[in-house]
C-alpha positions as CSV (number, residue, x, y, z in Angstrom):
1,A,-43.6,-63.5,-116.4
2,A,-40.5,-63.4,-113.9
3,A,-36.8,-63.8,-115.4
4,A,-35.2,-67.3,-115.5
5,S,-33.1,-67.0,-112.1
6,G,-31.3,-70.6,-113.0
7,P,-30.3,-73.3,-114.7
8,A,-33.8,-75.3,-114.1
9,E,-35.7,-72.2,-114.7
10,A,-34.3,-71.1,-118.4
11,A,-35.1,-74.7,-118.9
12,E,-38.4,-74.4,-118.6
13,A,-38.5,-70.6,-120.2
14,A,-36.9,-72.2,-123.6
15,E,-38.3,-75.1,-125.6
16,V,-35.8,-76.9,-128.0
17,L,-36.9,-78.5,-131.1
18,I,-34.4,-80.9,-132.2
19,V,-34.4,-81.2,-136.0
20,P,-32.5,-84.4,-137.7
21,T,-30.4,-82.6,-140.6
22,L,-28.6,-84.0,-143.7
23,D,-27.2,-87.8,-142.5
24,D,-26.0,-87.6,-139.5
25,N,-26.4,-83.5,-137.9
26,Y,-29.3,-81.7,-135.9
27,C,-30.3,-78.7,-136.0
28,Y,-31.8,-76.8,-132.7
29,I,-34.4,-74.8,-132.8
30,L,-34.7,-72.1,-129.4
31,V,-38.5,-71.1,-128.9
32,D,-38.6,-68.1,-126.1
33,R,-42.0,-69.0,-125.1
34,T,-41.9,-66.4,-121.9
35,A,-42.1,-63.4,-124.3
36,P,-45.3,-62.7,-126.0
37,P,-46.3,-63.4,-129.2
38,P,-44.5,-63.7,-131.5
39,F,-41.7,-65.5,-129.8
40,P,-38.4,-65.1,-130.2
41,L,-36.6,-67.8,-131.5
42,A,-33.2,-69.0,-132.8
43,F,-31.2,-71.9,-135.0
44,V,-28.3,-73.8,-134.4
45,D,-27.3,-74.9,-136.8
46,P,-29.6,-75.0,-139.2
47,S,-27.6,-76.5,-142.7
48,D,-31.0,-77.6,-144.0
49,P,-33.7,-75.3,-144.7
50,E,-36.7,-77.3,-145.6
51,A,-36.2,-79.9,-142.6
52,V,-36.3,-76.6,-140.2
53,F,-38.8,-75.0,-142.2
54,A,-41.0,-78.2,-141.5
55,A,-40.4,-78.9,-138.1
56,L,-41.8,-74.4,-137.2
57,E,-44.8,-76.0,-139.1
58,S,-45.6,-79.1,-137.8
59,A,-45.0,-77.6,-134.3
60,A,-47.5,-74.4,-134.7
61,L,-44.5,-72.1,-135.2
62,G,-45.0,-70.7,-138.7
63,P,-45.5,-67.0,-139.5
64,G,-46.8,-64.9,-137.4
65,A,-46.2,-67.1,-134.6
66,V,-42.6,-66.8,-134.1
67,K,-39.8,-63.7,-134.4
68,P,-37.0,-65.2,-135.9
69,V,-33.7,-63.4,-134.1
70,A,-30.5,-65.1,-134.4
71,I,-28.6,-68.2,-136.0
72,F,-25.4,-69.7,-134.3
73,T,-23.1,-72.0,-136.1
74,T,-20.9,-74.4,-134.2
75,H,-18.4,-73.7,-137.3
76,H,-17.8,-73.0,-140.8
77,H,-17.6,-76.8,-142.3
78,W,-21.0,-76.6,-145.0
79,D,-23.0,-79.1,-143.1
80,H,-23.2,-76.6,-140.3
81,A,-23.5,-73.5,-141.8
82,G,-24.1,-74.4,-145.9
83,G,-28.7,-74.0,-144.6
84,N,-27.2,-69.7,-143.1
85,A,-28.0,-67.7,-146.3
86,E,-31.3,-69.4,-147.5
87,M,-32.7,-69.7,-144.2
88,L,-31.8,-65.1,-144.4
89,K,-33.5,-65.1,-147.7
90,R,-37.0,-66.8,-146.5
91,P,-39.5,-63.7,-146.3
92,G,-39.5,-62.9,-142.0
93,F,-36.1,-64.3,-141.4
94,E,-34.1,-61.9,-143.6
95,G,-33.5,-59.7,-139.9
96,M,-31.5,-62.7,-138.1
97,R,-28.1,-61.8,-137.1
98,V,-25.6,-64.6,-137.9
99,Y,-23.3,-65.5,-135.2
100,G,-20.1,-67.9,-136.2
101,G,-19.2,-69.1,-139.1
102,K,-21.4,-67.6,-142.3
């Protein structure tokens, strides 16, 4: 597949799943479907790992279908970074890099 050359092409290359977390937050799951499976994916603010993993399962993005590579944390508050440690404990997710607040 050709590399994305601009914003419109980049948007078509990525899938973004929006996952409600806690009472008033969201986690974003970024899936790169331009790569061959397993698809690389990253998380933004996965504060509620159970909700995040349920969303992956609902989207048929379970073990073997994805290659988790990163967690991006917008800031260090618990309602954004609170799920990072639990995310890294899951089999297949332990190798992710965490960027931002831990």
